[in-house]
VOLUMKOL-617683 format. One record per residue (C-alpha): chain; x, y, z. Coordinates in steps of 0.25 Angstrom, whole numbers, plus 2048, in hexadecimal, padded with zeros to 3 digits. Each point is the difference from the previous one (the first is absolute). Layout:
BEGIN
+-------+-----+-----+-----+
! kette !   u !   v !   w !
+-------+-----+-----+-----+
!     A !   X !   Y !   Z !
...
+-------+-----+-----+-----+
This chain:
BEGIN
+-------+-----+-----+-----+
! kette !   u !   v !   w !
+-------+-----+-----+-----+
!     A ! 647 ! 19B ! DD8 !
!     A ! 7FB ! 80D ! 806 !
!     A ! 808 ! 80D ! 802 !
!     A ! 804 ! 803 ! 80E !
!     A ! 7F5 ! 80B ! 802 !
!     A ! 7F5 ! 7F6 ! 7FC !
!     A ! 806 ! 7F5 ! 809 !
!     A ! 801 ! 809 ! 80C !
!     A ! 7F2 ! 805 ! 7FE !
!     A ! 7FA ! 7F1 ! 7FF !
!     A ! 808 ! 7FD ! 80D !
!     A ! 7FB ! 80C ! 807 !
!     A ! 7F2 ! 7FE ! 7FC !
!     A ! 800 ! 7F2 ! 805 !
!     A ! 805 ! 804 ! 80D !
!     A ! 7F8 ! 80D ! 801 !
!     A ! 7F7 ! 801 ! 80C !
!     A ! 7F9 ! 80E ! 7FD !
!     A ! 7FB ! 808 ! 7F5 !
!     A ! 80A ! 80B ! 802 !
!     A ! 80C ! 7F7 ! 7FE !
!     A ! 7F9 ! 7F9 ! 7F4 !
!     A ! 7FE ! 80E ! 7F9 !
!     A ! 80F ! 804 ! 803 !
!     A ! 805 ! 7F4 ! 7FA !
!     A ! 7F7 ! 801 ! 7F3 !
!     A ! 804 ! 80F ! 7FF !
!     A ! 80F ! 7FC ! 800 !
!     A ! 7FE ! 7F5 ! 7F5 !
!     A ! 7F8 ! 809 ! 7F8 !
!     A ! 80A ! 80B ! 800 !
!     A ! 80B ! 7F6 ! 7FD !
!     A ! 7F8 ! 7FA ! 7F4 !
!     A ! 7FE ! 80E ! 7FA !
!     A ! 80F ! 803 ! 800 !
!     A ! 803 ! 7F1 ! 7FB !
!     A ! 7F4 ! 7FC ! 7F7 !
!     A ! 807 ! 7F4 ! 7FB !
!     A ! 7FF ! 7FA ! 80E !
!     A ! 7F1 ! 7FF ! 7FF !
!     A ! 801 ! 7F6 ! 7F4 !
!     A ! 803 ! 7F4 ! 809 !
!     A ! 7F4 ! 803 ! 809 !
!     A ! 7F6 ! 801 ! 7F4 !
!     A ! 806 ! 7F3 ! 7FB !
!     A ! 7FF ! 7F9 ! 80D !
!     A ! 7F1 ! 805 ! 802 !
!     A ! 7FC ! 7FD ! 7F2 !
!     A ! 804 ! 7F2 ! 800 !
!     A ! 7FC ! 7FD ! 80E !
!     A ! 7F6 ! 7F5 ! 805 !
!     A ! 7F6 ! 801 ! 80C !
!     A ! 808 ! 7F7 ! 809 !
!     A ! 80D ! 808 ! 7FF !
!     A ! 806 ! 808 ! 80C !
!     A ! 801 ! 80F ! 801 !
!     A ! 7F5 ! 803 ! 7F6 !
!     A ! 7FA ! 80B ! 809 !
!     A ! 80D ! 806 ! 803 !
!     A ! 804 ! 801 ! 7F1 !
!     A ! 7F3 ! 805 ! 7FD !
!     A ! 801 ! 80C ! 80A !
!     A ! 80E ! 803 ! 7FB !
!     A ! 7FC ! 801 ! 7F1 !
!     A ! 7F3 ! 807 ! 803 !
!     A ! 808 ! 80B ! 808 !
!     A ! 80A ! 801 ! 7F5 !
!     A ! 7F5 ! 802 ! 7F6 !
!     A ! 7F9 ! 80A ! 809 !
!     A ! 80D ! 808 ! 802 !
!     A ! 803 ! 800 ! 7F1 !
!     A ! 7F2 ! 805 ! 7FD !
!     A ! 801 ! 80B ! 809 !
!     A ! 80E ! 804 ! 7FB !
!     A ! 7FA ! 800 ! 7F2 !
!     A ! 7F5 ! 809 ! 804 !
!     A ! 80A ! 809 ! 807 !
!     A ! 808 ! 802 ! 7F3 !
!     A ! 80B ! 7F6 ! 803 !
!     A ! 803 ! 7F8 ! 7F3 !
!     A ! 806 ! 7F5 ! 809 !
!     A ! 7F2 ! 7FC ! 805 !
!     A ! 7FC ! 7FD ! 7F1 !
!     A ! 80D ! 7F9 ! 7FE !
!     A ! 7FE ! 7F6 ! 80B !
!     A ! 7F1 ! 7FD ! 7FC !
!     A ! 805 ! 7FE ! 7F1 !
!     A ! 80B ! 7F7 ! 805 !
!     A ! 7F6 ! 7F7 ! 808 !
!     A ! 7F6 ! 800 ! 7F5 !
!     A ! 80B ! 7FB ! 7F7 !
!     A ! 803 ! 7F5 ! 809 !
!     A ! 7F1 ! 7FC ! 800 !
!     A ! 801 ! 800 ! 7F1 !
!     A ! 80C ! 7F7 ! 800 !
!     A ! 7FA ! 7F6 ! 809 !
!     A ! 7F3 ! 800 ! 7F8 !
!     A ! 808 ! 7FE ! 7F3 !
!     A ! 807 ! 7F4 ! 806 !
!     A ! 7F3 ! 7FA ! 805 !
!     A ! 806 ! 801 ! 80E !
!     A ! 7F4 ! 807 ! 807 !
!     A ! 7F8 ! 7F7 ! 809 !
!     A ! 7F2 ! 803 ! 803 !
!     A ! 802 ! 803 ! 80E !
!     A ! 80D ! 808 ! 7FC !
!     A ! 7F7 ! 809 ! 7F7 !
!     A ! 7F6 ! 802 ! 80A !
!     A ! 80B ! 804 ! 80A !
!     A ! 806 ! 80A ! 7F7 !
!     A ! 7F2 ! 806 ! 7FC !
!     A ! 7FD ! 802 ! 80F !
!     A ! 80D ! 808 ! 801 !
!     A ! 7FD ! 809 ! 7F4 !
!     A ! 7F2 ! 803 ! 804 !
!     A ! 803 ! 802 ! 80F !
!     A ! 80B ! 80A ! 7FB !
!     A ! 7F6 ! 808 ! 7F8 !
!     A ! 805 ! 7FC ! 7F3 !
!     A ! 7F9 ! 7F8 ! 7F4 !
!     A ! 806 ! 7F2 ! 7FF !
!     A ! 808 ! 7FC ! 7F4 !
!     A ! 7F8 ! 7F9 ! 7F5 !
!     A ! 80A ! 7F5 ! 800 !
!     A ! 7FA ! 7FB ! 80D !
!     A ! 7F5 ! 7FA ! 7F8 !
!     A ! 809 ! 7F6 ! 7FA !
!     A ! 803 ! 7F8 ! 80C !
!     A ! 800 ! 7F1 ! 7FE !
!     A ! 801 ! 802 ! 7F1 !
!     A ! 80B ! 7F9 ! 7F8 !
!     A ! 808 ! 809 ! 7F7 !
!     A ! 7FB ! 802 ! 7F2 !
!     A ! 7F3 ! 7F8 ! 803 !
!     A ! 7F2 ! 807 ! 800 !
!     A ! 7FA ! 803 ! 80E !
!     A ! 7F1 ! 7FD ! 805 !
!     A ! 7FA ! 808 ! 7F4 !
!     A ! 7F3 ! 808 ! 801 !
!     A ! 7F5 ! 7FB ! 809 !
!     A ! 7F1 ! 800 ! 7FD !
!     A ! 7F7 ! 806 ! 80C !
!     A ! 7FD ! 7F2 ! 804 !
!     A ! 80E ! 7FC ! 802 !
!     A ! 803 ! 80D ! 807 !
!     A ! 7F4 ! 7FD ! 80A !
!     A ! 806 ! 7F2 ! 803 !
!     A ! 80E ! 805 ! 801 !
!     A ! 7FB ! 80B ! 80A !
!     A ! 7F9 ! 7F6 ! 808 !
!     A ! 80B ! 7F7 ! 800 !
!     A ! 80C ! 80A ! 803 !
!     A ! 7F9 ! 80B ! 807 !
!     A ! 7F4 ! 7F9 ! 807 !
!     A ! 807 ! 7FF ! 80D !
!     A ! 803 ! 80F ! 800 !
!     A ! 7F1 ! 804 ! 7FF !
!     A ! 7FD ! 7F8 ! 80C !
!     A ! 80C ! 806 ! 808 !
!     A ! 7FB ! 80E ! 7FB !
!     A ! 7F3 ! 7FE ! 807 !
!     A ! 7F9 ! 80B ! 7F8 !
!     A ! 80B ! 80A ! 801 !
!     A ! 803 ! 806 ! 7F2 !
!     A ! 80D ! 806 ! 804 !
!     A ! 806 ! 7F3 ! 806 !
!     A ! 7FC ! 7F9 ! 7F3 !
!     A ! 805 ! 80B ! 7F7 !
!     A ! 80D ! 800 ! 807 !
!     A ! 802 ! 7F1 ! 7FF !
!     A ! 7FC ! 800 ! 7F2 !
!     A ! 809 ! 80C ! 7FC !
!     A ! 80C ! 7F8 ! 805 !
!     A ! 7FD ! 7F3 ! 7F9 !
!     A ! 7FA ! 804 ! 7F3 !
!     A ! 80E ! 806 ! 7FA !
!     A ! 805 ! 7F2 ! 801 !
!     A ! 7F7 ! 7FB ! 7F5 !
!     A ! 801 ! 803 ! 7F1 !
!     A ! 7FA ! 80D ! 7FC !
!     A ! 7F4 ! 7FA ! 7F8 !
!     A ! 7FC ! 7F7 ! 80B !
!     A ! 801 ! 80B ! 80A !
!     A ! 7F7 ! 809 ! 7F8 !
!     A ! 7F6 ! 7F5 ! 7FE !
!     A ! 800 ! 7FD ! 80F !
!     A ! 7FE ! 80E ! 804 !
!     A ! 7F4 ! 802 ! 7F6 !
!     A ! 7FA ! 7F3 ! 803 !
!     A ! 801 ! 802 ! 80F !
!     A ! 7FA ! 80E ! 7FF !
!     A ! 7F4 ! 7FB ! 7F9 !
!     A ! 7FD ! 7F5 ! 80B !
!     A ! 7F2 ! 802 ! 806 !
!     A ! 804 ! 801 ! 80F !
!     A ! 800 ! 80F ! 805 !
!     A ! 80F ! 7FF ! 804 !
!     A ! 804 ! 7FF ! 7F2 !
!     A ! 7FA ! 80C ! 7FB !
!     A ! 807 ! 808 ! 80B !
!     A ! 80D ! 7F8 ! 7FC !
!     A ! 7FE ! 806 ! 7F2 !
!     A ! 800 ! 80E ! 805 !
!     A ! 80D ! 7FD ! 807 !
!     A ! 806 ! 7FA ! 7F4 !
!     A ! 7FC ! 80D ! 7F8 !
!     A ! 80B ! 808 ! 807 !
!     A ! 80B ! 7F6 ! 7FE !
!     A ! 80D ! 805 ! 7FC !
!     A ! 800 ! 7F7 ! 7F3 !
!     A ! 7F7 ! 806 ! 7F5 !
!     A ! 7FE ! 7F1 ! 7FB !
!     A ! 7FA ! 7FC ! 80E !
!     A ! 7F7 ! 80D ! 800 !
!     A ! 7FB ! 7FD ! 7F2 !
!     A ! 7FD ! 7F1 ! 804 !
!     A ! 7F8 ! 805 ! 80C !
!     A ! 7F8 ! 809 ! 7F7 !
!     A ! 7FD ! 7F5 ! 7F7 !
!     A ! 7FC ! 7F7 ! 80C !
!     A ! 7F6 ! 80B ! 805 !
!     A ! 7FA ! 801 ! 7F2 !
!     A ! 7FE ! 7F1 ! 800 !
!     A ! 7FA ! 802 ! 80E !
!     A ! 7F6 ! 80A ! 7FB !
!     A ! 7FC ! 7F8 ! 7F4 !
!     A ! 7FD ! 7F4 ! 809 !
!     A ! 7F7 ! 80A ! 809 !
!     A ! 809 ! 7FE ! 80C !
!     A ! 806 ! 80E ! 801 !
!     A ! 7FB ! 806 ! 80D !
!     A ! 7FB ! 80E ! 801 !
!     A ! 80A ! 803 ! 80B !
!     A ! 80B ! 7FB ! 7F7 !
!     A ! 7FB ! 809 ! 7F5 !
!     A ! 800 ! 80C ! 809 !
!     A ! 80E ! 7FD ! 804 !
!     A ! 805 ! 7FF ! 7F1 !
!     A ! 7FA ! 80E ! 7FE !
!     A ! 80A ! 805 ! 80A !
!     A ! 80C ! 7F7 ! 7FC !
!     A ! 7FF ! 804 ! 7F1 !
!     A ! 806 ! 80E ! 804 !
!     A ! 80B ! 7F9 ! 807 !
!     A ! 805 ! 7F9 ! 7F3 !
!     A ! 80A ! 804 ! 7F6 !
!     A ! 7FB ! 803 ! 7F2 !
!     A ! 802 ! 7F2 ! 7FA !
!     A ! 7F9 ! 7F4 ! 7FA !
!     A ! 7FB ! 7FB ! 80E !
!     A ! 7F9 ! 80E ! 803 !
!     A ! 7FA ! 7FF ! 7F2 !
!     A ! 7FA ! 7F3 ! 803 !
!     A ! 7FB ! 804 ! 80D !
!     A ! 7F9 ! 80C ! 7F9 !
!     A ! 7F9 ! 7F5 ! 7F8 !
!     A ! 7FC ! 7F9 ! 80C !
!     A ! 7FA ! 80C ! 807 !
!     A ! 7F8 ! 804 ! 7F3 !
!     A ! 7FB ! 7F2 ! 7FF !
!     A ! 7FC ! 800 ! 80F !
!     A ! 7F8 ! 80D ! 7FE !
!     A ! 7F9 ! 7FA ! 7F4 !
!     A ! 7FC ! 7F3 ! 808 !
!     A ! 7FC ! 808 ! 80C !
!     A ! 80B ! 7FC ! 80A !
!     A ! 7FF ! 80D ! 807 !
!     A ! 808 ! 806 ! 80C !
!     A ! 7FE ! 7F7 ! 80B !
!     A ! 7FF ! 803 ! 80F !
!     A ! 80D ! 806 ! 805 !
!     A ! 807 ! 7F7 ! 80B !
!     A ! 7FE ! 807 ! 80D !
!     A ! 80E ! 806 ! 804 !
!     A ! 807 ! 7FD ! 80D !
!     A ! 801 ! 80A ! 80B !
!     A ! 80D ! 808 ! 7FE !
!     A ! 807 ! 803 ! 80D !
!     A ! 80D ! 807 ! 7FC !
!     A ! 809 ! 803 ! 7F4 !
!     A ! 80F ! 802 ! 802 !
!     A ! 809 ! 805 ! 7F5 !
!     A ! 80F ! 802 ! 7FF !
!     A ! 808 ! 80B ! 7F9 !
!     A ! 805 ! 7FB ! 7F2 !
!     A ! 80F ! 7FB ! 802 !
!     A ! 80B ! 803 ! 7F7 !
!     A ! 7FC ! 7F5 ! 7F5 !
!     A ! 7F2 ! 807 ! 800 !
!     A ! 7F9 ! 7F5 ! 808 !
!     A ! 7F5 ! 802 ! 80A !
!     A ! 7F9 ! 7F6 ! 809 !
!     A ! 7F2 ! 801 ! 805 !
!     A ! 7F9 ! 7F8 ! 80A !
!     A ! 7F1 ! 7FF ! 803 !
!     A ! 7F9 ! 7FA ! 80C !
!     A ! 7F2 ! 7FA ! 7FC !
!     A ! 7F6 ! 7F8 ! 808 !
!     A ! 7F3 ! 7F9 ! 7FC !
!     A ! 7F9 ! 7FA ! 80C !
!     A ! 80B ! 7F7 ! 808 !
!     A ! 809 ! 800 ! 7F4 !
!     A ! 80C ! 809 ! 7FF !
!     A ! 80A ! 802 ! 7F5 !
!     A ! 80B ! 80A ! 7FC !
!     A ! 801 ! 804 ! 7F1 !
!     A ! 80E ! 804 ! 7FC !
!     A ! 804 ! 807 ! 7F4 !
!     A ! 80D ! 804 ! 7F9 !
!     A ! 7FF ! 80C ! 7F7 !
!     A ! 80D ! 803 ! 7F7 !
!     A ! 802 ! 80C ! 7F7 !
!     A ! 801 ! 7FC ! 7F2 !
!     A ! 7FB ! 7F2 ! 803 !
!     A ! 7F2 ! 803 ! 806 !
!     A ! 7FA ! 7F7 ! 80B !
!     A ! 80B ! 7F6 ! 801 !
!     A ! 7FB ! 7F7 ! 80B !
!     A ! 7F2 ! 7FE ! 807 !
!     A ! 7FC ! 7F5 ! 809 !
!     A ! 7F8 ! 7FD ! 80C !
!     A ! 805 ! 7FB ! 80E !
!     A ! 7F6 ! 7F9 ! 809 !
!     A ! 800 ! 803 ! 80E !
!     A ! 7FC ! 7F7 ! 80B !
!     A ! 7FC ! 80B ! 80A !
!     A ! 7FF ! 80F ! 802 !
!     A ! 80D ! 800 ! 808 !
!     A ! 807 ! 7F9 ! 7F4 !
!     A ! 7FB ! 80A ! 7F6 !
!     A ! 804 ! 80C ! 809 !
!     A ! 80E ! 7FA ! 803 !
!     A ! 803 ! 7FF ! 7F1 !
!     A ! 7FB ! 80E ! 7FD !
!     A ! 808 ! 805 ! 80C !
!     A ! 80D ! 7F9 ! 7FB !
!     A ! 7FE ! 806 ! 7F2 !
!     A ! 7FE ! 80E ! 807 !
!     A ! 80C ! 7FF ! 809 !
!     A ! 80A ! 7FA ! 7F5 !
!     A ! 7FC ! 809 ! 7F5 !
!     A ! 7FA ! 80D ! 806 !
!     A ! 7F3 ! 7FD ! 7F9 !
!     A ! 7F6 ! 80A ! 803 !
!     A ! 7F1 ! 7FF ! 801 !
!     A ! 7F8 ! 805 ! 7F4 !
!     A ! 7F1 ! 801 ! 7FB !
!     A ! 7F9 ! 7F6 ! 7F7 !
!     A ! 800 ! 80B ! 7F6 !
!     A ! 80F ! 800 ! 800 !
!     A ! 800 ! 7F1 ! 7FD !
!     A ! 7F7 ! 802 ! 7F4 !
!     A ! 807 ! 80B ! 7FA !
!     A ! 80E ! 7FA ! 802 !
!     A ! 7FB ! 7F3 ! 7F9 !
!     A ! 7FA ! 807 ! 7F5 !
!     A ! 80D ! 808 ! 7FD !
!     A ! 808 ! 7F3 ! 801 !
!     A ! 7F6 ! 7F9 ! 7F7 !
!     A ! 802 ! 80B ! 7F6 !
!     A ! 80F ! 800 ! 801 !
!     A ! 801 ! 7F1 ! 7FE !
!     A ! 7F7 ! 800 ! 7F4 !
!     A ! 808 ! 80C ! 7FA !
!     A ! 80B ! 7F5 ! 800 !
!     A ! 7F8 ! 7F5 ! 7FB !
!     A ! 7FF ! 7F9 ! 80D !
!     A ! 7F3 ! 7FB ! 806 !
!     A ! 7FF ! 800 ! 810 !
!     A ! 803 ! 7F4 ! 809 !
!     A ! 7F5 ! 7F6 ! 7FF !
!     A ! 7FE ! 801 ! 80F !
!     A ! 7FA ! 80E ! 7FE !
!     A ! 7F3 ! 7FA ! 7FB !
!     A ! 7FD ! 7FA ! 80E !
!     A ! 805 ! 80C ! 807 !
!     A ! 7F7 ! 80A ! 7F8 !
!     A ! 7F4 ! 7F7 ! 803 !
!     A ! 803 ! 7FF ! 80F !
!     A ! 802 ! 80F ! 801 !
!     A ! 7F4 ! 804 ! 7F8 !
!     A ! 808 ! 807 ! 7F5 !
!     A ! 7F6 ! 7FD ! 7F6 !
!     A ! 803 ! 80D ! 7F8 !
!     A ! 80F ! 7FE ! 7FF !
!     A ! 805 ! 804 ! 7F3 !
!     A ! 80E ! 804 ! 7FB !
!     A ! 803 ! 80F ! 801 !
!     A ! 80B ! 806 ! 7F7 !
!     A ! 806 ! 80D ! 805 !
!     A ! 80C ! 808 ! 7FA !
!     A ! 80B ! 804 ! 809 !
!     A ! 7FB ! 80F ! 7FF !
!     A ! 7F2 ! 7FC ! 805 !
!     A ! 806 ! 7F7 ! 80B !
!     A ! 808 ! 80B ! 805 !
!     A ! 7F4 ! 808 ! 803 !
!     A ! 7F8 ! 7F5 ! 807 !
!     A ! 806 ! 802 ! 80E !
!     A ! 7FE ! 80F ! 800 !
!     A ! 7F2 ! 802 ! 7F9 !
!     A ! 7FF ! 80E ! 806 !
!     A ! 80E ! 804 ! 7FA !
!     A ! 804 ! 805 ! 80D !
!     A ! 80F ! 7FF ! 7FC !
!     A ! 7FD ! 80B ! 7F6 !
!     A ! 7FD ! 809 ! 80B !
!     A ! 80D ! 7FD ! 807 !
!     A ! 80B ! 80A ! 7FF !
!     A ! 80D ! 7FC ! 7FA !
!     A ! 806 ! 800 ! 80E !
!     A ! 7F5 ! 7F7 ! 805 !
!     A ! 802 ! 7F6 ! 7F5 !
!     A ! 80F ! 800 ! 802 !
!     A ! 7FE ! 7FD ! 80F !
!     A ! 7F6 ! 7F4 ! 7FC !
!     A ! 80B ! 7FA ! 7F7 !
!     A ! 80B ! 802 ! 809 !
!     A ! 7F9 ! 7F9 ! 80C !
!     A ! 7FD ! 7F4 ! 7F7 !
!     A ! 80E ! 7FC ! 804 !
!     A ! 7FA ! 7FA ! 80C !
!     A ! 7F6 ! 7F7 ! 7F9 !
!     A ! 808 ! 7F4 ! 804 !
!     A ! 7FD ! 803 ! 80F !
!     A ! 7F1 ! 800 ! 7FE !
!     A ! 800 ! 7F6 ! 7F5 !
!     A ! 80C ! 7F6 ! 801 !
!     A ! 7FB ! 7F9 ! 7F3 !
!     A ! 805 ! 80C ! 7F8 !
!     A ! 80E ! 7FC ! 804 !
!     A ! 800 ! 7F7 ! 7F4 !
!     A ! 7FD ! 80B ! 7F6 !
!     A ! 80C ! 7FE ! 7F8 !
!     A ! 804 ! 7FC ! 7F2 !
!     A ! 807 ! 7F3 ! 7FE !
!     A ! 7FE ! 7FE ! 7F1 !
!     A ! 80A ! 7FD ! 7F5 !
!     A ! 800 ! 80E ! 7FC !
!     A ! 804 ! 805 ! 80E !
!     A ! 80A ! 7F5 ! 802 !
!     A ! 807 ! 804 ! 7F3 !
!     A ! 801 ! 80E ! 804 !
!     A ! 807 ! 7FB ! 80D !
!     A ! 808 ! 7F5 ! 7FB !
!     A ! 807 ! 806 ! 7F4 !
!     A ! 80E ! 806 ! 805 !
!     A ! 7FF ! 80F ! 800 !
!     A ! 802 ! 80C ! 809 !
!     A ! 7F6 ! 803 ! 80B !
!     A ! 7FB ! 80C ! 7F8 !
!     A ! 7FE ! 7F8 ! 7F4 !
!     A ! 7F9 ! 7F5 ! 808 !
!     A ! 7F7 ! 80A ! 806 !
!     A ! 7FC ! 806 ! 7F2 !
!     A ! 7FE ! 7F2 ! 7FA !
!     A ! 7F7 ! 7FC ! 80C !
!     A ! 7F8 ! 80C ! 800 !
!     A ! 7FE ! 7FF ! 7F1 !
!     A ! 7FB ! 7F2 ! 802 !
!     A ! 7F6 ! 805 ! 80A !
!     A ! 7FA ! 80A ! 7F7 !
!     A ! 7F9 ! 7F5 ! 7F8 !
!     A ! 7FA ! 7FB ! 80D !
!     A ! 7F9 ! 80D ! 804 !
!     A ! 7F2 ! 7FC ! 7FB !
!     A ! 801 ! 7F2 ! 807 !
!     A ! 804 ! 806 ! 80D !
!     A ! 7F6 ! 80B ! 7FF !
!     A ! 7F5 ! 7F5 ! 800 !
!     A ! 806 ! 7F9 ! 80C !
!     A ! 800 ! 80C ! 808 !
!     A ! 7F2 ! 805 ! 7FB !
!     A ! 7FB ! 7F2 ! 805 !
!     A ! 806 ! 802 ! 80D !
!     A ! 7FA ! 80E ! 802 !
!     A ! 7F2 ! 7F9 ! 7FC !
!     A ! 803 ! 7F6 ! 80B !
!     A ! 804 ! 80A ! 80A !
!     A ! 7F3 ! 808 ! 7FD !
!     A ! 7F7 ! 7F4 ! 802 !
!     A ! 807 ! 7FD ! 80D !
!     A ! 7FC ! 80D ! 806 !
!     A ! 80E ! 806 ! 7FE !
!     A ! 7FC ! 80D ! 7F9 !
!     A ! 7FF ! 80A ! 80B !
!     A ! 803 ! 80E ! 7FD !
!     A ! 804 ! 806 ! 80D !
!     A ! 80E ! 802 ! 7FE !
!     A ! 80C ! 7FF ! 7F6 !
!     A ! 806 ! 7F6 ! 80A !
!     A ! 803 ! 7F1 ! 7FB !
!     A ! 7F6 ! 7FB ! 80A !
!     A ! 7F4 ! 808 ! 7FA !
!     A ! 802 ! 801 ! 7F1 !
!     A ! 804 ! 7F2 ! 7FB !
!     A ! 7F6 ! 7FF ! 7F6 !
!     A ! 803 ! 80E ! 7F9 !
!     A ! 80F ! 7FE ! 802 !
!     A ! 7FE ! 7F3 ! 7F8 !
!     A ! 7F7 ! 806 ! 7F6 !
!     A ! 80A ! 80C ! 7FE !
!     A ! 80C ! 7F6 ! 7FE !
!     A ! 7F8 ! 7F7 ! 7F7 !
!     A ! 7FF ! 80C ! 7F6 !
!     A ! 80E ! 7FD ! 7FC !
!     A ! 7FF ! 80B ! 7F5 !
!     A ! 800 ! 80A ! 80C !
!     A ! 80C ! 7FB ! 807 !
!     A ! 807 ! 7F3 ! 7FD !
!     A ! 80C ! 803 ! 808 !
!     A ! 7FD ! 7FA ! 80E !
!     A ! 7FB ! 7F3 ! 7FA !
!     A ! 80C ! 7FE ! 7F7 !
!     A ! 809 ! 802 ! 80C !
!     A ! 7F8 ! 7F5 ! 807 !
!     A ! 802 ! 7F7 ! 7F4 !
!     A ! 80E ! 803 ! 7FF !
!     A ! 803 ! 7FE ! 80E !
!     A ! 7F8 ! 7F3 ! 7FF !
!     A ! 808 ! 7FB ! 7F4 !
!     A ! 80D ! 803 ! 808 !
!     A ! 7FC ! 7F8 ! 80C !
!     A ! 7FA ! 7F5 ! 7F8 !
!     A ! 80E ! 7FF ! 7F8 !
!     A ! 808 ! 803 ! 80C !
!     A ! 807 ! 80B ! 7F9 !
!     A ! 805 ! 80E ! 805 !
!     A ! 7F4 ! 809 ! 801 !
!     A ! 800 ! 80B ! 7F6 !
!     A ! 7FF ! 80F ! 804 !
!     A ! 7F2 ! 805 ! 800 !
!     A ! 7FB ! 80A ! 7F6 !
!     A ! 7FE ! 80D ! 806 !
!     A ! 7F8 ! 807 ! 7F5 !
!     A ! 7F1 ! 7FE ! 7FE !
!     A ! 7FB ! 7FF ! 7F2 !
!     A ! 7F2 ! 804 ! 803 !
+-------+-----+-----+-----+
């Protein structure tokens, strides 16, 4: 039934005794499915037609989620095979739906896999339980939607115990298994319900990846205002959230809500008292443009960690809060992040600046931030968090506002660039700064002489100057925020911020960075290293 890679993964997961072995097994199966996407079809068919009492549901869900997550990251990294696997699995879902073979539990399981992998689930999941060529549920009226919500999701509300994030995550995994019109009616009707948790739930749905869900949430907030139950605190949050949204129908409807709120005197409410912020840790961006940030927070005896993932061209990709049972648990998690990733302590100002730039980056690509940012911004007191768009040229000047590089002699600049060879010793995460896109693979895989291969690879890198310049500029900003901007000497120990700032200005010198990327490509592809270029194109 299953390919060997899937069988092995299911057996290993059933016997795994720790997270490390679990993760290793999932990585192997994910890589195998990327290379043989047709093997994933049987997994989707098995999960899509499954019933709650069958065996190995959790293991199958883990394997599929890992495969979809790996495919998404490959696609974001410029590898077509990631999109091929996703399309293949979505096609299998469509086939199941057309044959009436999707069970309700199977649809829910597939929805969870897609959502947990950071992907929008296929629309066909909403056809679970329908016979072929027969109409589905049809549109619901608000009363039916209310009754359905209480019947299907009432237990979730009790389990959430007032926690909006828990409720939103649970609903986010379940709603895609319902027909689109039913889903939209439930979101809008729920958002308009009188209890305070539902107004905040509407805020979370406003930054959903699906435009239809965002619009449904805006419509629900409009109904909430019309009923006189839109809280001033929620109205205040909506003013901030508006700037986080792409320019679409949902934002247009939210504009109407805000205008009507002002006319009705629903003014800005009292800002929720922020928690005490103890520490902010941030990693260097990795080779895919991803940067992790961890924030330790406390309110009375309650302690949490706010975790964020920023990714170039994708904005704020993930944001969530981890409750901590004690101060020692909170410290241990942060210490682990610091040790494993060489994360450095930065100021709250850096946190705000990094989030604003990432918000602007995501919106430039039509992407709202992860819904968890709503809660994190409130906890951290980031009431003025708005997207900031910055050109590459402007970003390059940020780490060196005094333009100290202009005062450096050509020899001093050369030494700064040359000592960048040691970045990996100070910041191991830069060891994964290499290109592994289809373009670089094409340059390496086509039979040609070493010199021709060298030329082809360098040509493919030319189109990536701006992208890498932004990565290194963000790194320079991090180094400066972490206190690594001393000007005592030209050594690598004392000039990391300026060194990164100089290398970020790729128009000044692209040679060293290209060497690093070329070498990374070679290592990644296990090919013979190309001879380094000796001349500088400054």
